[in-house]
C-alpha positions as MATLAB code, in Angstrom:
seq = 'MKFPVFCKISLQYLWRYRRRYLFLFLALGFGFGVVMVISSLKDGMKENLYLSAQSHYAGDVVAMGYEPGKGINHHLTQAEMDAVFTAAKKLNIDFATTAVRTTLMGRDEGSIYFNGNAASLKYIVGVDWNRETEYFAKLSYVEAPVRLDEGSVLLSAPIARELGAREGDSIILETYTVTDQRNTGNFIVAGIVEDSSFFGYYKVYMARIALNRLIGFADNDCSLIGFFLKDRTRAEPARIELYGELGRIIQTGPLVHDRAAYDDETNKTEPGITTFLLTLPVYLSEVARLMDAIDLASYVLYTMMLAIIMVSAGVTCRLILHERTRETGTMRAIGFYESDVRLIFKLEIFCLALFSMAAGFFLAVVINKLLSHASFSWFPGFEVFMQNGRLSALYLPGTIAINVLAVYCMLALAVQGPVFRNSRNPLPEMLSGGVM';
ca = [
      -4.885  -40.252  -21.519;
      -4.896  -41.609  -17.965;
      -4.865  -38.222  -16.254;
      -8.411  -37.116  -17.303;
      -9.718  -40.531  -16.198;
      -7.954  -40.222  -12.857;
      -9.414  -36.722  -12.390;
     -12.910  -38.095  -12.957;
     -12.323  -40.973  -10.535;
     -10.942  -38.618   -7.876;
     -13.979  -36.324   -8.162;
     -16.307  -39.303   -7.824;
     -14.475  -40.447   -4.689;
     -14.479  -36.917   -3.346;
     -18.260  -36.775   -3.689;
     -18.713  -40.253   -2.193;
     -16.663  -39.401    0.883;
     -17.791  -35.809    1.178;
     -18.832  -36.249    4.823;
     -15.402  -37.604    5.705;
     -13.820  -34.588    4.027;
     -16.093  -32.022    5.676;
     -13.678  -31.209    8.509;
     -10.772  -30.747    6.104;
     -12.972  -28.637    3.795;
     -13.856  -26.319    6.705;
     -10.267  -26.205    7.975;
      -8.884  -25.391    4.524;
     -11.581  -22.857    3.796;
     -11.184  -21.065    7.117;
      -7.395  -21.193    6.946;
      -7.238  -19.848    3.403;
      -9.782  -17.167    4.301;
      -7.638  -15.937    7.177;
      -4.519  -16.042    4.978;
      -6.344  -13.968    2.331;
      -7.562  -11.472    4.930;
      -4.017  -11.008    6.228;
      -2.386  -10.622    2.821;
      -5.133   -8.512    1.226;
      -5.307   -6.054    4.151;
      -1.545   -5.766    4.225;
      -1.485   -5.042    0.473;
      -4.347   -2.580    0.902;
      -2.579   -0.752    3.717;
       0.640   -0.506    1.704;
      -1.261    0.785   -1.323;
      -3.127    3.398    0.721;
       0.101    4.508    2.376;
       1.782    4.894   -1.005;
      -1.160    6.837   -2.483;
      -1.358    9.102    0.582;
       2.365    9.801    0.376;
       2.176   10.245   -3.405;
      -0.501   12.921   -2.985;
       1.236   14.576   -0.043;
       4.697   14.719   -1.631;
       3.315   15.462   -5.099;
       4.506   12.589   -7.252;
       6.443    9.378   -7.763;
       9.618   11.264   -8.696;
      10.132   14.691   -7.133;
      12.665   17.385   -8.047;
      13.207   19.268   -4.773;
      15.273   22.449   -4.558;
      17.474   23.174   -1.542;
      19.075   26.543   -0.872;
      21.203   26.741    2.300;
      21.384   29.832    4.478;
      17.827   30.987    3.771;
      14.844   31.250    6.087;
      13.091   28.861    3.682;
      15.460   26.297    2.236;
      13.326   24.429   -0.271;
      13.384   26.622   -3.338;
      13.470   26.349   -7.138;
      13.718   29.417   -9.324;
      12.487   29.650  -12.910;
      15.950   28.553  -14.157;
      15.878   25.262  -12.247;
      12.232   24.664  -13.156;
      12.964   25.124  -16.876;
      15.914   22.734  -16.583;
      13.808   20.035  -14.933;
      11.035   20.247  -17.520;
      13.547   20.350  -20.379;
      15.317   17.245  -19.117;
      12.018   15.379  -18.600;
      10.856   16.283  -22.086;
      14.159   15.241  -23.668;
      14.065   11.850  -21.918;
      10.395   11.393  -22.872;
       9.493   10.251  -19.355;
       6.056    8.623  -19.435;
       4.188   10.566  -16.748;
       0.463   11.095  -16.337;
       0.673   14.570  -14.851;
       2.946   16.962  -12.984;
       2.553   19.070   -9.858;
       4.379   22.323   -9.131;
       4.172   23.263   -5.458;
       5.635   25.601   -2.901;
       5.743   23.616    0.320;
       6.675   24.476    3.875;
       7.163   21.266    5.855;
       8.445   21.188    9.400;
       7.520   21.246   13.053;
       6.388   24.890   13.142;
       5.948   26.374    9.677;
       3.331   28.924   10.684;
       0.109   29.613   12.514;
      -3.530   30.308   11.747;
      -5.612   32.759   13.776;
      -9.401   32.927   13.860;
     -11.809   34.515   16.294;
      -9.242   34.690   19.106;
      -8.053   31.100   18.570;
      -4.680   29.995   17.177;
      -3.404   26.738   15.675;
       0.121   25.766   14.616;
       0.790   24.360   11.165;
       3.190   21.640   10.097;
       2.433   21.717    6.382;
       1.634   24.762    4.261;
       1.179   23.747    0.624;
       0.987   26.225   -2.214;
      -0.611   24.684   -5.300;
      -1.855   25.691   -8.723;
      -5.601   25.148   -8.357;
      -6.156   24.720  -12.116;
      -3.229   22.331  -12.582;
      -4.386   20.029   -9.773;
      -8.128   20.134  -10.284;
      -8.368   16.343  -10.500;
      -6.455   15.884   -7.224;
      -8.707   18.225   -5.257;
     -11.823   16.683   -6.794;
     -10.818   13.323   -5.274;
     -10.300   14.605   -1.725;
     -12.827   13.804    0.980;
     -14.414   16.979    2.385;
     -16.291   17.980    5.500;
     -17.269   21.110    3.581;
     -16.489   21.052   -0.134;
     -15.184   24.181   -1.862;
     -17.319   26.010   -4.395;
     -14.591   28.287   -5.752;
     -10.807   28.329   -5.315;
      -8.705   31.429   -6.037;
      -5.660   33.340   -4.749;
      -7.505   34.399   -1.620;
      -8.737   30.879   -0.728;
      -7.377   28.244    1.612;
      -8.399   24.672    2.361;
      -8.054   23.636    5.990;
      -7.694   20.127    7.364;
     -10.609   19.094    9.578;
      -8.585   18.898   12.833;
      -7.300   22.465   12.349;
     -10.803   23.722   11.511;
     -12.209   22.075   14.665;
      -9.435   23.516   16.804;
     -10.101   27.009   15.485;
     -13.879   26.689   15.279;
     -13.642   27.865   11.672;
     -16.114   26.992    8.905;
     -16.386   27.524    5.186;
     -16.593   31.242    4.339;
     -14.777   32.422    7.479;
     -11.845   34.833    7.208;
      -8.602   33.681    8.837;
      -5.124   35.150    9.310;
      -2.192   33.040    8.157;
       1.237   33.767    9.620;
       4.447   32.153    8.351;
       8.200   32.666    8.003;
       9.777   34.383    4.999;
      13.013   33.772    3.110;
      14.669   36.432    5.303;
      13.596   34.527    8.427;
      11.019   37.163    9.363;
       7.283   36.712    9.813;
       4.545   37.793    7.474;
       0.767   37.529    7.629;
      -2.099   37.449    5.176;
      -5.905   37.319    5.271;
      -7.613   34.423    3.490;
     -11.076   32.942    3.152;
     -11.740   29.323    4.146;
     -13.015   27.829    0.883;
     -13.399   24.287    2.216;
     -12.441   21.793    4.907;
     -10.620   18.575    4.021;
     -11.371   15.369    5.949;
      -7.837   14.232    6.719;
      -6.721   13.245   10.223;
      -3.616   11.323    9.154;
      -0.139   12.513   10.089;
       0.181   13.762    6.493;
      -2.809   16.043    6.802;
      -3.442   16.774   10.480;
      -1.807   20.213   10.655;
      -2.092   21.155    7.002;
      -3.393   23.970    4.835;
      -3.629   24.311    1.038;
      -3.493   27.664   -0.681;
      -2.643   29.185   -4.077;
       1.053   28.913   -4.888;
       1.331   32.518   -6.054;
      -0.271   33.746   -2.798;
       2.146   31.676   -0.680;
       5.102   32.814   -2.795;
       4.249   36.450   -2.189;
       3.728   35.774    1.502;
       7.155   34.188    2.010;
       9.171   36.309   -0.430;
       9.529   34.025   -3.473;
       9.088   35.293   -7.015;
       5.573   34.671   -8.305;
       6.498   31.641  -10.424;
       9.031   30.071   -8.048;
       8.329   26.820   -6.244;
       9.797   24.264   -3.847;
       9.352   21.151   -5.914;
       8.182   19.631   -9.182;
       6.509   16.239   -8.901;
       6.017   13.707  -11.674;
       3.147   11.233  -11.386;
       4.240    8.300  -13.566;
       1.837    6.114  -15.505;
       3.856    3.115  -14.330;
       5.079    3.866  -10.851;
       7.326    0.788  -10.810;
       9.499    2.847  -13.183;
      10.080    5.522  -10.538;
      13.649    4.589   -9.675;
      14.803    4.064  -13.313;
      13.161    7.359  -14.251;
      14.931    9.116  -11.381;
      18.309    7.750  -12.455;
      17.741    8.814  -16.079;
      16.589   12.273  -15.028;
      19.568   12.613  -12.674;
      22.018   11.846  -15.487;
      20.471   14.431  -17.777;
      19.829   17.114  -15.160;
      23.366   16.915  -13.788;
      24.667   18.304  -17.083;
      22.484   21.409  -16.830;
      22.232   22.544  -13.186;
      23.713   21.817   -9.786;
      22.263   18.556   -8.482;
      22.618   16.620   -5.252;
      23.551   12.913   -5.189;
      20.887   10.220   -5.344;
      19.834    9.303   -1.810;
      17.720    6.365   -0.681;
      16.464    7.302    2.768;
      15.565   10.394    4.790;
      18.706   10.332    6.935;
      20.952   10.346    3.856;
      18.927   13.230    2.375;
      19.293   15.279    5.572;
      23.050   14.600    5.595;
      23.460   15.693    1.993;
      21.497   18.919    2.464;
      23.939   19.853    5.207;
      26.817   19.499    2.716;
      25.319   21.543   -0.140;
      27.269   24.308   -1.830;
      25.990   27.918   -1.946;
      23.155   28.374   -4.398;
      20.269   26.080   -5.240;
      20.921   22.335   -5.358;
      18.255   20.165   -6.960;
      17.658   16.749   -5.398;
      15.724   14.002   -7.167;
      13.688   12.004   -4.669;
      11.299    9.046   -4.745;
       8.698    8.131   -2.138;
      10.887    5.505   -0.380;
      13.193    8.374    0.593;
      10.335   10.198    2.289;
       8.793    7.032    3.738;
      11.951    5.475    5.152;
      10.731    6.250    8.695;
       7.206    4.962    8.043;
       8.755    1.853    6.484;
       9.762    0.708    9.973;
       6.109    0.584   10.954;
       5.321   -1.333    7.769;
       8.143   -3.761    8.600;
       6.507   -4.398   11.986;
       3.164   -4.977   10.266;
       4.870   -7.338    7.812;
       6.469   -9.295   10.645;
       3.156   -9.701   12.483;
       1.399  -10.765    9.285;
       4.111  -13.312    8.471;
       3.771  -14.881   11.923;
      -0.005  -15.221   11.541;
       0.439  -16.397    7.946;
       2.849  -19.144    9.018;
       0.575  -20.223   11.855;
      -2.408  -20.608    9.542;
      -0.368  -22.597    7.004;
       0.860  -24.877    9.823;
      -2.742  -25.443   10.925;
      -3.687  -26.303    7.351;
      -0.801  -28.748    7.089;
      -1.614  -30.516   10.372;
      -5.365  -30.691    9.604;
      -4.710  -32.127    6.149;
      -2.229  -34.707    7.476;
      -4.535  -35.984   10.245;
      -7.629  -36.098    8.017;
      -5.752  -37.832    5.208;
      -4.414  -40.543    7.514;
      -7.869  -41.290    8.934;
      -9.565  -41.412    5.548;
      -6.888  -43.574    3.956;
      -7.001  -45.991    6.884;
     -10.755  -46.418    6.424;
     -10.283  -47.015    2.704;
      -7.502  -49.609    2.923;
      -9.663  -52.377    1.410;
     -10.713  -50.034   -1.414;
      -7.087  -49.252   -2.144;
      -6.286  -52.962   -2.238;
      -9.127  -53.567   -4.706;
      -7.743  -50.852   -6.982;
      -4.336  -52.489   -6.833;
      -5.821  -55.913   -7.513;
      -7.620  -54.858  -10.687;
      -4.427  -53.418  -12.210;
      -3.774  -49.938  -10.810;
      -0.111  -49.208  -10.162;
       1.017  -47.793   -6.839;
       1.773  -44.490   -8.550;
      -1.746  -44.473  -10.013;
      -3.311  -44.958   -6.579;
      -1.175  -42.187   -5.088;
      -2.082  -39.812   -7.910;
      -5.819  -40.432   -7.485;
      -5.700  -39.747   -3.748;
      -3.638  -36.599   -4.247;
      -6.067  -35.352   -6.893;
      -8.919  -35.845   -4.407;
      -7.188  -33.643   -1.864;
      -6.146  -31.042   -4.395;
      -9.668  -30.825   -5.871;
     -11.031  -30.472   -2.347;
      -8.504  -27.699   -1.736;
      -9.682  -25.867   -4.854;
     -13.289  -25.833   -3.618;
     -12.169  -24.935   -0.092;
     -10.060  -22.002   -1.289;
     -12.950  -20.665   -3.357;
     -15.103  -20.746   -0.221;
     -12.221  -19.247    1.782;
     -11.848  -16.383   -0.670;
     -15.568  -15.600   -0.312;
     -15.135  -15.723    3.473;
     -12.201  -13.294    3.211;
     -14.304  -10.838    1.196;
     -17.029  -10.956    3.839;
     -14.558  -10.490    6.734;
     -12.876   -7.580    4.941;
     -16.244   -5.930    4.371;
     -16.975   -6.162    8.097;
     -13.518   -4.857    9.015;
     -13.979   -1.902    6.673;
     -16.746   -0.668    9.012;
     -14.572   -0.966   12.138;
     -13.236    2.190   13.757;
      -9.511    2.596   14.262;
      -9.666    6.061   15.794;
      -7.940    4.668   18.886;
      -4.791    4.163   16.780;
      -3.221    7.645   16.256;
      -2.161    8.258   12.660;
      -3.615    4.980   11.371;
      -5.739    6.917    8.880;
      -2.751    7.019    6.513;
      -3.228    3.287    5.927;
      -6.943    3.683    5.235;
      -9.031    4.818    2.279;
     -11.582    7.516    3.055;
     -11.413    6.535    6.703;
     -12.024    2.857    6.044;
      -9.726   -0.142    6.048;
      -9.606   -1.478    2.494;
      -8.391   -4.779    1.072;
      -6.481   -5.219   -2.163;
      -6.692   -8.546   -3.970;
      -3.583   -8.638   -6.119;
      -3.369  -11.555   -8.596;
       0.256  -12.183   -7.643;
      -0.576  -12.360   -3.921;
      -3.531  -14.677   -4.542;
      -1.325  -16.954   -6.659;
       1.313  -17.065   -3.893;
      -1.345  -17.915   -1.289;
      -2.764  -20.707   -3.442;
       0.709  -22.060   -4.114;
       1.558  -21.942   -0.388;
      -1.575  -23.907    0.521;
      -0.890  -26.533   -2.153;
       2.709  -26.861   -0.954;
       1.496  -27.448    2.600;
      -0.994  -30.040    1.331;
       1.667  -31.792   -0.727;
       3.871  -32.078    2.356;
       0.953  -33.217    4.525;
      -0.431  -35.965    2.234;
       2.786  -37.295    0.770;
       3.644  -39.538    3.719;
       0.201  -41.070    4.402;
      -0.517  -41.654    0.696;
       2.866  -43.261    0.063;
       2.606  -45.591    3.063;
      -0.961  -46.573    2.236;
      -0.159  -47.442   -1.383;
       2.914  -49.506   -0.356;
       1.128  -51.876    2.024;
       1.148  -55.583    1.068;
      -1.803  -56.407   -1.127;
      -3.223  -59.246    1.063;
      -3.178  -56.960    4.090;
      -4.923  -54.200    2.127;
      -7.657  -56.534    0.853;
      -8.316  -57.738    4.376;
      -8.880  -54.143    5.515;
      -5.502  -53.815    7.183;
      -6.189  -56.651    9.643;
      -4.025  -59.777    9.288;
];
């Protein structure tokens, strides 16, 4: 029954000494705001990177075919495709949708020619327009497509600018074939995608059947089958389950966990098509180094802000408790135990922290809104961490809880010493205001 009474007393004292606590309120609020900005932007960047990679590589779990000795190595025939879908159906994998794509990914997969200009391509992606309607509806466009068919292509904005091409123009696409020759086709630019990230800079989308015919695949062949899971945290367990089932049906490669291991294994493959099951961490192992650097910088700033909070709280607490020595003595004289006095003072600080963190969270939202309008065009490839060209924050409940807990831990460390010493002073000295 004492705790509710102590909470009421602490709030009354907090209001009475609100001017004394103003500095600590501002320090806590600003510190927590900066901590929230750091953590929310980092979470937002990671989320945007994952979603960009998920869209680019076509899923959370990807069945990728590899056929050595061909001009185009990434290949799945109808037999492998049927095996993958059969295994997924048997395991009842909970996925939202699937993507079947023919993809050419490398340093020089082909070229586009228009009006005397030429541009090299790094990514040529053959898709089923009807199967991926929702995906293409979500893309950001400079010029949105009206109709997509076998004769249509979508260009990335940088490629379109380099060529001087616009929607409705006719272009020539040249690429390698399975026999390591070159083939060309005429296509109409149906739209221009606003994507300047390293995933989309030198990229073109086209109908899978048109790309298959251009490179020498059968009409229904592909390079990969991607599964978009409803719960993406289940990606690795789903991959392991699918690997166990698929290994009984067709030739599969071992499970790899980074890009270097995948490249090594493809060099060891047997003749014929080997199916590899990949997750996004395999593709993003190189980008993960950049994220590690961002994490390190954020942790340094995070630690600095928590240290500032701890020092500010310790100094302010010592000053306030020194001024209230006589008041503490009076509380002791009328029957409060030392532990009671310490609890009341700690509740004051913790209640103050609650109000400060609420203000700090509002400050973080405002700062993030302002940062979302900042341009990061000077940072090449940074668009992959952004959403529609803007820096976006993600306020995860778990991250917020960790931030709140971290601040309270710093406060507990900061106030423990001053509160303990103040409550342990001899009663006569406390009643005389600390002067004897």
